[in-house]
N, C-alpha and C positions, 0 to 999 in steps of 0.2 A: 252361695249367698254371703260368704265372708267378705269378699272384696267389696261388694256394694255397701255393706254395713260399715267397713273401715272408711270408705270414701265419704259417706254421709257424716260420720263422726268428725272427719278432718274438716269438712266444710263448716260444721257446727262450731268446732273449736276456733276456726279462723274468724268466723263472724262474731263470736263472743269476744275474741281478742280485739277486734276492730272497735266494737262497741265500748269495750272497757277503756281503750286508749282515747276515744272521743270523749268519754265521760270525764276522764282526767285532764282533758285539755291538751293532750299530746298529739301534735300533727306533724306530718312529714312534709318538709318544704319541697315544692315542686320546681324543678329546674325548667326554665323556659327561655326562649330566645325571642328577641324583637329587633327591629331595624330602626335605629335612631339617627336622625339627621344631625350632622356635625356642625351645621350652621345655625339652626334654630332650636334644636333639641326635641323636635316632635318625634313621637314614637309611632311606628307602623307595624302592622302584623306581618307584612310580606315586603319583599324588596321590589323597588321600582326605580326607574332611572331618574325620576323627578319627584322632589318632595312636594306633597300637596299643600303643606302649610306655608312655606316660604318661596317655593318655586325653584329651589336650587337643584342643579343637575349633578348626578353622581356623588351625592353627599350622604347617602344612607349606608350605615355600617352595622353589621350584625353584632349584637351584644347580648350577653347572658344575664338574665335577671332572676331574682329570687321572688317567687310568688307563693302565697299561701292563703287560706281562707280568712277573710276579714272578721274581726271581732269588734263589736260595738262597745265602746267604753261606757256609754250611757246605761247599758244593761249589766255592768259589772264585769265585763270581759277582761282578759289579760291577767294582771297580778292583783286584782282587787281594786277597791276604791282609793282615790287619791286624797290628798289633804286639802282642806278649804283654804282659799286665799284670803289674806288680810288686805282689804281695800282701804285706801286712804284718799284724802282730798288733794286738790292741786296746790294748795298753799302748804308749805312746809319748809324746813331748814335743809337746804341742799348746798353742799360745799362746791366751790368752784372747781371745774375740771382741770386737773394738772396737765401741763404740757411739757414735752421734751423738745427743747429748741435746738436746732442744728447750727444756727448762726448764718445759714444761707437764707437771706431775707426773702427772696422770691419763692423759695420752696416753703418756708414757714408761712408766708402769706396765703398760698394756695391751700395749705392744710388747715387754715383758720387760726394761726398763731403758734403752731407746733404740732407734734404727733401726740395723741392721747394714749396713755398706757392701756394695754389690753385691746387696742383697736386693730382693725385689719384694713390695709390699703391695697388697692388694685391699680397698677400703673400700666396703661396700654399705649401702643403707638406702632407706627410702621417699622419694618425691619431697618436697622441702621440709622434711625432717627436720633439716637442718643440716650435711650432708656437706661442701659447698663452704665453708661458714663456718668449721668447725673446721680444715679443711686449710689454709685461707688463714691462720688464726692460727698454725698449726704452722709453715708455711713462713716466715712473717714472724718468728717467734721464732728459728728456726734461722739465718736470714739476719742478724738483729740480734745474735746471740750471747748470747741469754738463758740458754743452758745452759753458758756459759763459753767457748765457741769459736764463731767465725763461720764459716758455710758458704755457699758459692755455691749459690743455689737458683733454680729455674726453675718457673714456673707456666704450663702450656699449657692453654688453654681451647678446647674444641670446641663448647660450647653457648652461651657468652656472648661478647660483644665485649669489647675492652679497656676501654672506658669503663664497662661494667657492673662489671667486676672492680675497677676503681679506685674506683667509688662504694661498693662493699662494703668495700674496704680503708679508705676514709675514715670510714665508719660504725663500723668496728671500731677505729679509731684506730691502724692499723698502716701508714698510707700512706707513712711515712718509711723503712720497712724496705727495704733494697736487694734487692728481689725482681725477677727478670727475667721479664717477661710476654710472652706470645705467644698468638695466636689462629690455630689451624690445625686441619684435619681430615685432612691428608695425612700418612700415616706415613712416606712417602718423604722429605718435607721435614723432618719431625721427626728422622728418623735421620741425615740429612745434617747438620743443625744440631748434634746431640749427639755425633756420632762424631768428636771432636777430643781432643787430649791435654789441653787445658785446659778441659774441659767442666765442667758444674755437678756439685755433690755430691748434690743431691736434685732430682728432677723429679716434678711433679704433673701427671697427665694426666686431665683432667676433661671428658668421661668416655670410657671405652673403647668404649661403644656408638656414639659419633659418629665414630670414626676409620674410615678406609678404606684399603685397600691396592690400588693400581692394577693389580696383577698378577692380581687376581680380578675376575670379572664380576658377582659378587653385590653387592647393595646394602649400605650401611653398617648395622650392627646385626644382620646375620644371623650365624648360628653360625660359618660359615667365616671371615667378616670379623673377628669378635671374636677367634676363636682365633688367626688368623694375625697380626693386629695385635699382640695381647698377646705372642705368641711372638717377634716381631721386637723389641719394646721390651725384653722381659725378657732376651733374648740379648745385646743391646747393653749393658744395665745390668750384667750379670755380666762382660762382657768389659772394659768401661771402669771398673767399680768404683763406679758411682754408684747411689743408691737411687731406685727408681721406685715411685710410688704411683698405682695405677689406681683410678679411681672407677667403680663399677658400679651400674647400676639394678637394682631387684628386680622380680620378677613379682608378680602378684596373690596367689600362694601364699606370698610372703615370702622367696623364694630369689633369689640373684643371677642375672640373665638372662645367657645366654651360650653354653652351658649350664654345668653344674657342673664340666665339664672345666676351666674357667677357674680354679676354686679349687684344682685339683691342680697347676696350672702355677706358682702363686705360692708364696712362703714363708710369708706371714702373711695371714689373712683376718679382717677386722674388720667387725662389724655395728654399725650405728648405730641404736639402738632408742629408742622413746618415743612417747607420744601427742602429736599435733600441737597439741592444745589444752592440754597440760600443760607446765610449765616445766622438767621434768627430762628429760635425755637420757642414755642408757646406751650406752657404747661397749664392746662385748664381743668378745673374741678367741676365735673358734671353731677357729682353727688357727694355730699358731706354731711354726716350726722352731727358733727361737732363744729360746724362753721358755715359760712355762706357758700352757695353754689355759684357757678359761672365766674368765679374768681380766677384770675390768670397770673402767671409768673412768666416773665420774659427773660430769655437767656440768649447769649450770643456764642456761637461755636468758634472757638479759637484753637490754636495749636496746643494749648495747655488745658483743653477741655472746654466745659461750658462755663462762661462767665455771666454772672447775673447783671441785668440791666435795671438800675433803679429808676430811671426816667425814660420809659419806652417812647413817649411822645416825641421827645427831642431826637431820639434815634431814628424813628420812622420818618421824620421830616428833615433829616440831615441833608439828604441829597435832593431836596425839592428846589426847583428852579422857578423864579418869579416871572410873572407876565407870560405864562404859557397857556394857551387856550386848551380847553378840555380837562382842566384840573380844578378840584375843589377840596378844601380841607374839611374833614368831617370830625366833629367833636362827639365821640361815642363814649359809652360806659361798658366796661368789662368787669362785672361784679360790682365792687365798691370803688374801682379805680377808673378815673376818666382817662381816656386815651385818644389822642389826636392822630389822625392818619390821613394820607392823601388818597383821594379817589380820582383815577384817571379814566377818561373816556375818549374814544376816537370814532368819528362818523366818517365813513368813506363810501364812495360809489361802489355799487355791487357789480361785479363782473359776471355774475351768473343770474339766472332767473330767480333763484331763491336766496334772499339776503342771509348773511351769517350773523349769528349771535354768540360771541365768545365772552365768557364771564369767568374771572379768576378772583376768588375771595368773597363772592357775594352770591345771593340766590338768583338763579336765572329766571325763576318764575316772577319774582318781584321786579326784575328788569323789564320783562314783558308787560307787567301791569303799569309801570311808570311810562313806558313808551306809548301804551294805549291811552293813558290819561292825557299825555302831551298832545296826541293827535286829536282825540275826541273833544277835549275840553279847552285846549289852547290853540288849536288850529294849525299845529305844526305837522308837516308831512315828512317823517323820517323813517317810516316803516320799510320803504323800499331800499334803504341803504344798509351797508354792513355796520354793525355796532360791536365795538370792542370795549370791554370794561375791565378795569384792573384795580385792585386794592394794593397799593404799594407797601412793601415791607414784608409780605408773606402772611399778614394777619387776615383771618377770616371773620367777617362781620355777619351777624345774624339778627340784629335788632332792627325794627322798622324805622327807627329814627334816622337811618341813612338814606331814606327815600329822597329827601329834599336835596341833599348833597349830590346824589346821583343825578337828579334832574338838572341841577346847576351845571354839573360837568357835561352832561349831554347837550344842553342848550349852548354852553360855551363852545363845545366842539363844533356844533352846527353853524353858529354865527361867527366863529373865529375871533370872538371877543373874550379875553381872559377874565376870570374872576379875580377880584382884588386879592393880592397876595397876603394882605393882613386881615382877611375875613375868614371866619369859620362858619359852617352851615350845618344845621341839623333840624329835623322835623319829619313827621310822618304824613304821607299823602293818602287821601281817601279817593275812592273811585269817582266822586264828583268833582275832584280837583281841589277840595279844601285841604288845608294844612292843619294837622291836629297837634295838640301839645304832647310832649313826651316828658318822662320823669327825669328828676335830678338835673334840671336845667342850670341851677346855680353852680353845681359842681363842674359841669362842662364849661361854663363861662369863666370860672375861676382858673381852671387849667389853661384855657386859651389866653387869659390875661397874663398868667405866669410865664408863658412862652413867648410873649411879646406881641400878640395879636391885639388889634385896636378896634375891630368891628365884628359883628355877628349877625347872621340872618337866621331868625328863629320863628317858631310858631307863636301866635298870640296867646297870652295868658288868660285862661278862662276858669270860671268856677272858683275852686279853692286855690288855684294858682295865681289869682289876681293880686296877691300881696306884692308889696314893693320888693323887687329883686335885690339881691345882694349887690353892694357897691363894688363892681369889678373894674370900673373905668372904661368899659367897652361901649361903643356906640351900637346899640342893639336896634335892629330893624325887624319889626314883627310883620309877617306876611300871613294873610288869611286865605289866599287862594293862589294856585299855581300860576294863574295868568299874571299876577303881579311880578313874579320872578321872571317870566318871559319878557314882560314889558320893560323891566329894568335893564336888560341887555340892549333893547332898542333905544332907550333914552340915555345910554352912556355917552358922556361928552367925548369929543375927539373924533378920530376917523370913524366913518360909518361902518358898522359891521357888515361883513360880506356874507349875506344870506344866499345860499345856493338857489338857483332857479327852481321853482316848484316847491320850496320849503314851506310856503304859506298856502293854506287851502284856498 
């Protein structure tokens, strides 16, 4: 009978110890694993070949997570009750946000006038587009004091060695700038080096996908590693007051890998765009807590690095040829900057049963809509022909104001009648064929007049926009319906336009 008695006492002692630990709030963390999608960040309980959230294939990776019983803060769980917040009103004395100006005007424009101390920036782009090049130029300009004041800057590379970074600096001509270089992948070492009272003012981390935190078991580049590494760096930057710039890779869909939760953690998200075979590069702000969004900076790739382009409209129209059918100049807006760009269209007979639709720099769905309106509302039959549309210069346009310029280029290509070389076009097209007003018309017209244009085709001013437009010296022709644009090509004096057989319904 002794053995059963000892076993009962042991069970009773174990239960008593468990109850005592639970009463004291001591819990043992449970180690568990889950499968996380590396494209969207969705968590799954088991592995599968396809992610149910985003549809990505072979993107689930097993990661170790720490889980424990939840505690409700409303019931006083955790370390006790917190402190009450002091609420205040919207009106108050707030000082102006200081800026750290680099002297590179295009980069400062995209950031909203400069980098804010304690902020976190995320720069994304395709491999080889020039992210490391432009950031090395920016950090060298800040360290050299090109913006009027010198700052202590550090460049931490996780992909390249110090010799590779020095070779790029020598090629760019910035090797004499007092930039502090380091090569490391350990976030613990980086935090230890930066957590000082006399730390740098700006830190470049190239790239966040190569960093790892030794407290996690997952490999570098996974969702948990990228999120945790970014959280540690951003938290230290806000505590110490220095600026941190994270370089992020993009997936094949064109979004920053990580997943998109990384974009919510930072203050500013910049995308570096452009064709690798083209000399132009566009830096676009898609998120900015300290400045306007959709602002762009234009750079030109040269043998000495990236050179800023102060007047991108003149550069985009530099190679434009006059009196060419199928081309129209669109006056667009990129953030607060008006940009003029040429839209080219080509209408060709289709050699196959299904006509082709090739679009570069614009939305293919909007092209299909414009073609449908031209056929249904204006009587043109161009759906059975191949359509090729291109935005010259490598710029990508997303605003609906380009509808009228696209329609003008398409009708010009169909009738072989060129749009006047000194005319700019902008306006939004509705499904019934009406042309609707767009914002910031005066800024578009002023930019066109500054570049030597003398005429403009615009939507009518309605409602609050009926005020007298700014005196730009342009001959403005307002169109209310798309049929008026088509009729203007038929009424053009000179040789009759060659409309292909069957183009009219």
